[in-house]
C-alpha positions, -999 to 999 in steps of 0.1 A, spaced: 54 -679 489 80 -679 516 105 -698 495 140 -699 510 153 -723 483 183 -714 462 168 -692 435 180 -699 399 190 -664 390 156 -653 376 147 -616 374 120 -605 398 85 -611 385 76 -581 363 112 -569 362 130 -545 385 111 -518 404 123 -482 399 130 -479 437 144 -509 456 158 -504 491 189 -523 499 193 -532 536 227 -538 550 221 -566 576 242 -580 605 232 -617 598 220 -625 563 208 -661 573 187 -647 602 174 -619 580 163 -644 553 144 -665 579 126 -634 590 118 -620 556 109 -653 539 95 -675 566 80 -647 588 68 -623 561 64 -645 531 89 -629 507 104 -651 479 141 -650 469 142 -639 432 180 -645 432 209 -646 455 247 -647 455 273 -649 483 263 -624 510 233 -610 490 196 -618 483 170 -601 461 135 -606 476 100 -599 464 64 -602 475 33 -589 457 53 -565 436 74 -552 465 112 -557 462 140 -554 487 177 -563 487 195 -578 517 232 -575 518 256 -588 545 275 -557 557 306 -552 537 313 -515 540 304 -506 504 276 -482 513 287 -472 548 283 -434 554 288 -436 592 288 -460 621 262 -489 618 249 -492 653 218 -513 662 190 -507 656 196 -498 619 174 -475 600 165 -451 628 142 -424 616 126 -442 587 99 -468 583 93 -488 551 57 -492 542 46 -523 522 10 -526 509 -1 -563 509 -34 -581 501 -37 -594 537 -16 -589 568 -29 -619 587 -7 -645 570 23 -624 578 13 -621 614 9 -659 616 44 -663 600 59 -640 626 40 -657 654 55 -691 643 90 -675 646 80 -660 680 89 -626 666 78 -595 686 58 -567 669 68 -531 673 31 -521 670 2 -545 671 -23 -546 642 -45 -515 642 -67 -495 619 -55 -461 607 -73 -436 584 -52 -410 566 -65 -378 550 -59 -380 512 -75 -350 495 -113 -351 500 -112 -386 513 -97 -407 540 -78 -439 530 -79 -467 555 -52 -493 564 -52 -523 587 -15 -523 596 12 -535 619 48 -525 625 78 -549 631 115 -545 632 137 -569 612 167 -586 628 189 -556 621 164 -531 635 148 -517 603 112 -506 610 87 -521 586 51 -513 582 28 -537 565 -7 -525 556 -39 -540 541 -62 -515 524 -95 -508 540 -106 -486 511 -117 -450 511 -144 -430 528 -155 -394 527 -136 -371 551 -154 -369 584 -158 -335 601 -144 -336 636 -158 -311 662 -124 -305 677 -106 -300 643 -123 -267 634 -133 -280 600 
């Protein structure tokens, strides 16, 4: 993984996902270093000012700002009010890649459990902002457990 070589125009592995976010970025070269070297994404294909990336079935597009999709001022940090969650097999290789880039984390790795019906689903996760400010959450599954009754929750 983490290929930043010129892709030969191949479709993403498994085809195109039904939902693929496209991030307008301030500096495409810097964003590619972050996404590929730091996070281990591969370039499926690219063209001038644009790259289509993938990792473990997740797909994103990076586009140098060109005004095509601009609905208002694009002030840093971009993407305020949203975070993009990616489920990966293991977060430690990503953390190592970011460490090698000396990239700061928005939130250090931590364990979180979320109520999902009659169970709790666990994630080992961290959050990081990309060079343009988009907030990204990468999580590794910890599996499920029965919902625990908490004395202060009234359940």
